N, C-alpha and C positions, 0 to 999 in steps of 0.2 A: 620348166617350172611345174611342180606338182599341183594337181587339182585339189581344191579344198575338200576336206572330208565331209563337211556338212554345209549346205547352202544356207544363206541367211533366211530365205523364205521358209525352208523346211524347219529351221530352228524356231523361228517365230510361230510357225504353224503348230509345232509340237508344244511350245509353251502355251499357246492359246488353247489347244486341246486339253492340256492339263488343267488350266484355269477354269475352262468351261465345265470340265468333268466335275471339279470340286464344287463349283457354284451350282450346277444343275443337280448334282447328287444331294447337296445340302437342301436345296429348294424342294426336291422330290421327297426327301425324308420328312421335311416339315409339312409339306402338303399332304402326305399320306397319313401322318399322325393327326392332322386337323380333320382329314376326311374320315379317319377311323373313329375319332371322337364324335363327329357329327353323325356318322352312320349309326353308332351305338345309341346316341340320344334319340335318333329317329326310330330305331327298332324298339327302344324302351317305351317310347310314347305309343307306338303301334301295339305292342304287346299289352301294355296297360289298358289301352282302349278296348282291345278284344276281351280282356279279363273283366273289365267293368261292364261291358255290354252283356256278357254271359251272366254275370251276377244280377244285372237288372232283369234279364229274361227269366232267370230262376225266381227272382223276387215277385215278378208279375204272375208267373205260373202258380207259385205257392200262395201268393196273396189272393188270387182268384179262387183257388181251392178253399182257402181259409174262410173267405167271405161266404162262399156257397155253403160250407159246413155250418157256420154260425147261423145263417138264415134258415136252413132246413132243420137244424137242431131245435129251433123254436117251434117249428111245425110238429116235430115228433113229441116234444114235451107237452104240447097242447092236448095230445091224445090221452094224456094221463092227468088232465086238469081236475078230475073229480077226486084225485088223491090216491096215493098208494098206502097200503098198510101191510106190516109184516106180522106173520103168525107162526112163531117158533113152535107152538103147540100143535100145529097142523103141518108137519114136515111133508115134503114131496120129494120123491126120488127122481133125480134128473140124470140120465145117462149113468146110472149106478151110483150117483153121489146123493147123499141125504142133504136136502136144503130146506131152510125155513120157507113156509108158504108165503108167497107174495101176492096180495090181492089188489085188484082195481075194482073198488066197490065190492060186489059179491063174486066177481070173476077171478078165478085163480090164473095167474100169469105163468106159473111154472109149467113148462112143456106146452105152452099156448103160443102159437106163432102168428096169430091173426094180425096183431098190431104191427109187428116187424115186417111181415110179408106185404101187407097193404102199403106200408111206407115205402118199401123197395119198389113196388109196382108204380107208385106215384112219382118217385124221385130218382130211381136208379141207385140210391145210396143204400148202405147197409146199416142195420140198427141192432142194438142189443139191450136187454134189460138184465141188470145184475141185481142179485140180492146179497145183502151183507150177512156173512156167517163168521162171527169172531173177527179175526183180522183179515179175512179174505172177502173178495167180491166174486161171486159165482155166477156164471152165465146160465140163466134159467129160461131165457127166450132170446133167440138170435137167428139171424140169417147170415152171419159170418161163417165162412166155410174153413174147415181144416185142410191140411195138405191132401187128404184123401177124398175131399169133396163133400164130406158129411158136415152137418151143422156142429158148431163148436159148443154145444150145450154141455153143461156139467164141468166146463173148464174154468179155471180161476184167472183173474187178472194178475199178470206177472208183477211181482213186487218191484222188479227192475224197470217196469214201464214208467216213463216220466210222469204219467198221470196218477200213479198210485199215491205218491207222497202228498200231492195236492188234494186228492180226494179225501185222504185221511185227515187232512187239515180243514176239510169242509169247503175247498175251493174247486172251481171248474178248471178243466184243462182243455186247451185248444192247441193242436200241433200235430206233428208227425207221430205215427205209431207203426211199429212192425208187429204184425199179427199173423202168425202161422206162415211166415216167409213171404208175406205180402205187405206192401206199404199203403197206409191209409192216412188221409188227412182227417183227423178225429176231433170230436168234442165229447168229453166226459162230464156229465153234470150230476152232482150229488143230490140225493133226495132225502129230506129229513122228515121225521115224524113230528107230532105235536110238541114233543119235549125237546126238539132240536137235535136229536140223535140221527146220525146218518144210517139209513136202513137200506138204501138201494142206490143204484147209479143208472142213469139213462145215457146210452151211447149212440152217436151217429158218426158215420165215416164214409169217405169216398176212396175207393181203391184206385190209386193212380200208378200202380206198379208197371203196367204195360206201357203207359204213356212215358213214364220215366225211363224205362228200358229202351224205348225207341229214341228218346232224347239222348241217352248215354251212347247208344250205338252211332248216332249221327256225329256226336262229339268225337268218338274214336276215329271216325273217318275224316273229320275236318282238319285242314292244314292251314297254318299261317305261313305264307310264303311257300316254300317247297317242302320243308321238313318240320316246321314249327307246329305246335299243337296246344290244345286246351285240355286241362285235366281238373279233376275234382278229388279233394281229400277230405274225408269226413272227420268228425270230432274224435273218433277213436283211431285216427291215423290209418284208416283203411281207404285204399284207392278205389273210389267209385268209377272213375275214368282215369287210367294211368297216363303218365307222360310218354308220348310216342318215342321209341328208341332207347328208353332208359331200362337197363337190366336190373340194377339193384334198387328197387323201389323202396324197400324198407330203410335203406340208408338215406334216401332222398327226403323222406318224410320230415325228419327234424329240421333240415335246411328250409323246407317250405314253411314250417311252423314259425321259424325265425323271420322269414321274409314277410309273412302276413302281418307282422308287428309294424312294418313300415309299408303300407299299401302303396302300390305304384312305383316303388323303388326296386330295381332289379340288381342281381349280382350273378357272377359266374360260380359254378360249382362243378365238381368232377364226378363222373360215373364210369368206373372201370376204364379209364384212359380217354374217355370222350368228355369234353366240357360242354356244359349247357348254360344258357342265360335264362333265368326265370324271374317272373314277377307274380306276386300273389296278392289277391284282394279278398276280404272276407265276404261270405254270404251268411248273414245272420240267421236267415230262416232255416239253415241246415241244422246246426251251424257247420258250414263247410268252408274250405279254402278253395277259391277259384284260381287256378294256376295257368299262366301263359308262358310257354317255354320255346326256345329255339336253340339248336346246336350252334356252338361257337363257330364251327366251320362255315355254316351258311352266313352268319353275320360277317365274318371276315372275308367271305368270298367276294363281296362287293369291293372291299378295299384292295384285295389282291388283283381283281380284274381291272379296276381303274389304275392301280399301281403299275401293272404290266403294260397297259396301254400308254400310260404316262412315261414309263421308262423307255419304251420303244420309240415313242414320239420324241422324247428328249434326245435319245441317241441319234436318231435321224437328223434332228435339228442341229445337233452338235457337229455331225459329220458334214452336213451341208454348209454350216458356218465355217468350219475349219477349211474345207475344200475351197470355198469361195475366197477366203482370206489368203490361202496359199496361192491360188491362181492370181489374185489381185497383186500380191507381193511379187510373184515371179514376173508378172507383166511390168510392174513398176520398176523392179530392180534389174530387169534384163540389161539396160545400158551399162550397169556396173561391170558386166562381163566384157563389154567392148572396151571399157576403161582399163580393165586388167590387161587385155591383149595389147592395147596401145602402149601402156606402161612397159610391158615386156618387150615390145618392139623398140621403144626408145632405149631401153636398157641394152638391147642388142645392136644399137647404132643406126637403126632405120628411122631417120627423121622425117620421112615422107608420109607416114601414116596420119590420117585425119579421120575424125568421127563425123557422121551425119547426125546433127543435133536437131531434134524436132520438139523436144519438151521444154517447158519454161520453169520447171521446178528446180530444186537444189541439184538433182542429178544432171539436169540440163546445163546448169551453171558450171558444174564441175567439168562436164564434157567440153564446154567452150574454153574453160581455163586450160585444159589439157591441149586443146588445139592451138591456143595462143602460145603455150609453152613450147610445143613442137615447132611452131612457126618461128619463134624467137631463136631456138637452138639451131634451126636450119639456117637462119640468116647469119648467125654468128659463125657458123662453120664455113659458109660461103665466103 
């Protein structure tokens, strides 16, 4: 008689393997999706926390500079408490520029650096006295330096400077100023004559360029995780600190401007084939956008790592389960082979074959029944 092509144990083992593979695969996919969502939420919270922390640090830094500037501006203004007066009929040439004479009492302030230099010695801040000439404010006494290191006397306040419009409206200005490629925390205070006309401006500032450059250099080296970074985008879409690893920064700027409208909420965006996940929060003192970013590959790396381990563990568990079940089935179904041989012997006329029965399950009952049938047939033949 031919042997069966497939044993019952193998068939059941194969069926179990297929069922386990389907169940484990579905469970693994569900678990990975849940893990990916949870991982992204954790990363988003982490990135948002880093961005807010940097924004708070910048606010503290600029707030301290602002308070110091306000306080020391009052000291500088007191030096001119006796009153300033302008004398257009007594012009003074300052660095080749004809300027109206500006007097403090009987003292001419044009080309006179006594007050500004004493102030710098006391406070380490810079100071300037402007005189108004038409629609311009001209520096007639200053210790602010130009790029070549000389005093910036005879230069005018840039009309694009945020302080200019406020001064023309008779208001003071406190905030950042870019003067001769240096950053200052500044206060500009208008000075009026007896008729209320603005005749001059008193300026006090602190040069924080070097401190800011050091801060920006540290930010460029700082990493969130392995490759994540912090970046700063100013109000003119200029990157003060770029996003690490991004090649097309100009294209990234509009995306960041949209993100800052929903602070703390991130989204994926592409840069020449590489995807990044970014979160932006505003820093009003800039006004800048503080950006925390991380490549998608690093975010997904956790999911892939856990997924690989989970898949390997699931495969090993499935193999162990199937192997155990096949072994158990083979051991339990082994008496069926003896039954097959007994049936074949009976069919061949050998009525003397008997089975050794030790089990008490259904197979054991079947074996006893075969023994009884063999005994009955043997008796009948005799």
